[in-house]
N, C-alpha and C positions, 0 to 999 in steps of 0.2 A: 106707983107707976110700975108697969111690967118691966121685967129685966130686959135690958138691951140685948138683942140677938147679935151674936158675933157675925161680922160681915164675911161672907164667903169670898175668898180671893178669886179674882177673875183669872182665868188661865192666860198665860202669856203666849202670844201668837207670833212674836217676832223671833226669827232665827237668823243667825248671821254667819256669813262666809266671807273670807277676805283672800285676796291674792297673796301668794307667798313670796312676792318680790321685794321691792324696797329700793332705797337709794343709799349708797351708790348702787347702780345696776350691775348686771352680770358683765357687760362689756368693760365698764370701768374697773371692776374688780379683777378681771382677767389680766389687766395691765399692772396689777400691784403684786409684786413677788412675795409680799409679807402677809397677804390675805387670801382666803379662799373665795371662789365665786359664790359660795353659799353664805358668806359672812353676813350680808344685810338681811337675807332670808331668815337666818337664825334669830336676829334681833326682832324682826317682824313676828316670827313664831312665838317668841317669849312674850312680847307685848299683847298679841292677840289672845294667847292662852290666859294671861293674867286678867285681861279685860272680859273674859267670858265668851269670846267668840267660839263658835261651834266647829269650824273647820278651816283649814288652809287649802286653797285651790291652786293648782298648777295647770295653766293652759298649754296648748301646743299647736304648732303648725309644722307641716313636714316639707316646707320650702322656705328658702331665704327670700324675703320679700323686700318691698321698698323701704320698710322701717326696720329691717333686720329680721331675725328669727324670733317670732313671738314665743315667749317662754325662755328660749335660748339655752335650755338645759333639758336633758331627757327626764320627763316627769316622774317616772317610777323611781329612778335612782335619786332624784331630788327629794321626793317625800320620804324615801327610805332613810336618807341621811337626817331629815328633820324628825323622824320618829325617835331618834336617839337623843334629842335635846328637848323633847316635849313628853307630856305624860297623859293628858286627857283630850287634847284637841284632835278632831278628825283630820284625815289626810286624803285629799282628793287628787288623783292623778288622771290626766286626760290621755287616753290611749285609743287608737283606731282599731276597729275590727277588720277594715279593708286590707290592711297590710301586715296583720299579725295572725299567727296560727293559734287556735283555741287552746291546745295543750300547753303552749308556752304562756298564754294569758292566764290560764288557771294556776299554773305554778308561780308566776310572777306576783299576781295579786294575792295568792295564798301565802306566799312568803312575806309580802308586805304586811298582811294581817298578823302573822306571827311576830314579825319584828316590832310591830306597834302595839301588841297585846290587844288586838281587836278594834283597830281604828281605821282600817283601810276602806276606801271608797273609790269606785271606778266611774269616771265621767266618760261614758261610751260615746264615741263619735264614729261616723263612717267616712269622714274626710271628703272634702270637695276639691282638694289640691294635693300635689305631691306625688302623683302617679309616675312622673318621670324618674323618680328615685327608687321605684320598686318594680321596675319592669312591667308596669301595668298601664302603658299608654296605648289606647286612650283610657281615661278614667271610666270604670263601669258606670252604668246608668244608676240613678237613685233606686229604682226597684231592685236591681241586682245587688247594690251595696247593702240595702236593708234586709234583703233575703239572706245574704251572707251573715249579716249581724245577728239575725234571729237564730240561724243555725249555730253560729258561734256561741250564743248565750245558752242554747239548749245543751251543747256539749260541755261548756264550762260549768254550768249548774250540775250536770250529771257527774262530772269529775269531782266537784266539791262534795257531792253527796255520796260518792262511791265508797267512802268510809262510813259504815253504818254505826249507830250507837252501840257502844261496848266493844268496838274493834280494838281500841287502845285503852287499857286500864292500868291502874297502879297495883302491883303485886304486894304481898305482905312484906317482902324484903325491900320495898321502896323502888324497885326497878319496874320498867314498863313491861306490860304483858300484851303481846300482839296476837289477836285472834284473826288469822288469815281468812277464816270462813265468812267473816263479816266485812271483808273488803272485796267489792264486786267489780268486775269489768263492766264497761258501758256498751261496748260493741256497737259503736255508732257508724252507720254507713249512710251518708246523705248526699245532697247535690254537690256540696263543696268540699266535704271532708270525710275522711275515714279515720276514726279514732277508737282504739281498742280499750284504753284505760286499764286499770283504775289509776287515779292520781297517786303519784309516788312521794307525796309529802304528807305529814300528819294532818288530821282533821283541823279545820281552822277555828280560831277562837270565836268568830261570829257565825260560823258554819258557812255563810256566804257574805262577802263584803257588800256594803251599801252600793246599790246601782243607781247611777245618775245619767240622765239623757237630756238632750236639748233640741232634737229635731222638730221643726215646725211645718214640714211638708206633710202630706197625707201619710206617706210611709213612716216618717218620723213620729207622728202622733200615734200611729198604730203600734209601733215598737214600744214607745213610752207607756202607753196604756196597758200593754200586756206584761211588761217586765219591770219598769222603773219603779223604784221607791220614791225618787225625787226627779222632778223635771225642772231644769233651768229654763227661764224665759227672759227675753229682753224685748218686751212689746211696748209700742209707743203710746197707746191710749188704754184707759180703763175698760172701755167697751170691747176692744180687741182682746185684752187680757181675759176678760170674763168669758168671751166667746171661745177662746182657746182652751181655757180651763174646763169649760162645760163639755167641749168635744172630747178632751182626754178622759175626764171623769166618767162620762156616759159610756165610752168604749170600755173603760176599765170595769165599770159595774156590769156591763153585758158579759164580760169575761169571768164574772164571779169573784172579782177582787174585793177586799174589804172596803167599807166606806172611807172616804178621805184619801184614798191612794189613787194615783201618786200625789205626794206633797208637791206643791208648786212653789218654787223659789224664783221670785221675780226680781229683776234689776230695779234699782232705785236711784234716781238722779236728784241730787239735792244741792242747792246753793245756799250757803250759810252767811248771815250777816248779823251785825249787832242790832239792826233795825230792819223793818220791811224795806225802807228806802235804800239801805245799803245793799241788801240782797238783790233788789231789782237792778241797781246800778251794776253789780257784778255780773248779772245775767246779760245786761246790755253790752258790757265790755267784752264778755266772752263771744257774743254774737258778732260784735264789731271786729273782733280779731280773726274771724274766719277768712281764710284764703279761698275765695269763691271759685277761682280757676282750678285749684286742687280739689275743691268741693265738687266740681262737675265730674271729675274722674271717680271720686268716691261714690257719688250718686249713681253713676253709670254702673259701677260694680254692684250696688244695691239692686239694680234693675237687671242683673244677669251678665253684665260685662260686654254686651254687644250694642248698646245704645250710644249714638253719637250726640252729645249735648253741647258740643263746642260752639254752635251758633244760636243756641236757644236763649231768648231774652230772660234775664233774671227775674223780672217782676211780672211775668205772664205765665199762665198755666201751660204745662207741657201738652202737646197734642197726644191724644190717646193712641194715635196711629204709630207712635214710637214704641209702644209697649210690646215686649216679646211674648211669644206663645210660651206659657208656663211649661208645657210638655217638652219644649226644646231646651230648657235649662237643665244642666247636668249637675248643679250644686246649689244648695241653699234656696230651694224653691219657696220655702215659707217666707223668707225675707223678701224675695222678689214679689210674691203675692201681696204682702203688706204695702210695699211701695207702689205697686200697681194700683192698689185701692186708693192711695193718696192722690195719684195722678187722676184717676177717675173722679175723685172728689173735688178736683179743680184747684189743688194747691199750686202755688207758683213755684218756679224753679228755686227761688231763694228759700222759700219755706221747706222745700224738699231737701235742699242741701243742709239746712239747719237740723232737720230731722235725721238725716244721714249721719251728721256729726255726733248727735246724741246717741244713736244706735251703735256707732263704732266705738265710742269711748265710755259707754255706760258701765259702771262697776256693778258686779253682781252682789246683791245682798239678799238675805233670805230670812225665813222664820227661825227664831232662836230655839235651840234644843240642846240636850245633853247627848254626847256621842256614845251611845250604847245601843244594844239591840232591843227591839220590842218583841220579836218573835224568833224562836229557833226551831219551829216546827218544820216538818218536811214539806208542808203544803204552801208555806209562804216564807220568802226570804227574810233575813234580818233587816231591820231598818231603824232610823232614828225614832226616839220617843219624844 
């Protein structure tokens, strides 16, 4: 018999990201004089790293809402602290370009990359709320926010690249040798910012931290296709997810980016049971526990926040006349577009509320990877392998 050929291992395609929270939560820990508000996050970080998770994720909102402040801690400081109790796991901080200056962003994420020995990642958002806290009322339109984000990224990348190879070397006496001729100003003068540069911190371990983005509007898709290594999604059906992925990848390819970029990290909703029957029962119990009056308000938010659903019958389709004009929505247009499609498909109000609950509470999971750079060339930023 011919010798049995060794089986080629299939590449693993699952990559995993988890929130850096935990229980007790930040509010409970704030009341405990003997514990830090980082206490349970440190435990989560240790468990996640031991289990082979690829990154810890810290969300953020810039307003105190009905359920408190999402994240409840400043993300960059939070993951900077976690960098000192972890070794390999990636650290994703959510920070807005709408309310921060690019020179500060370049320094803060550059410092995080140094603190973590090359594990920093930036979940870039343009913010749909919080303008009242930053002297920016009214909130800029989505095109303006994404134009500012694009210019911010151009500046931040230029600052990270302002130290050219060989600018900082190790001398024969073991001391650093600085070649100032290889550190160049960027002399940026644009629509939103004027930044001379160069960056005043040493070159980063990754050269550029991993860039993550999640916008689902036309402007968000364009930004992700041009710049992101990873795109977070939370899409309700496989069909919509495939369509969204194809749009991003086709735009990225047209811009000359490598095949497979950006990586798509989709949320995954799972109900576990010892048997199929138990899992189905748990799903029914979760649906039965929904407060449909609160659900109306949540669904109205998914549709842009201006729709009155108080008198709509639960088990009848919503009239399409209730749908807002997408161009009139100043935040989260992609989500409004998805739920508008549901309405046009004839889903009942009850079905829409259930879908809104899933969208609001879905945990983000993603393809499994090691947190190291794949590229350090000047033409393409570093990203996960």
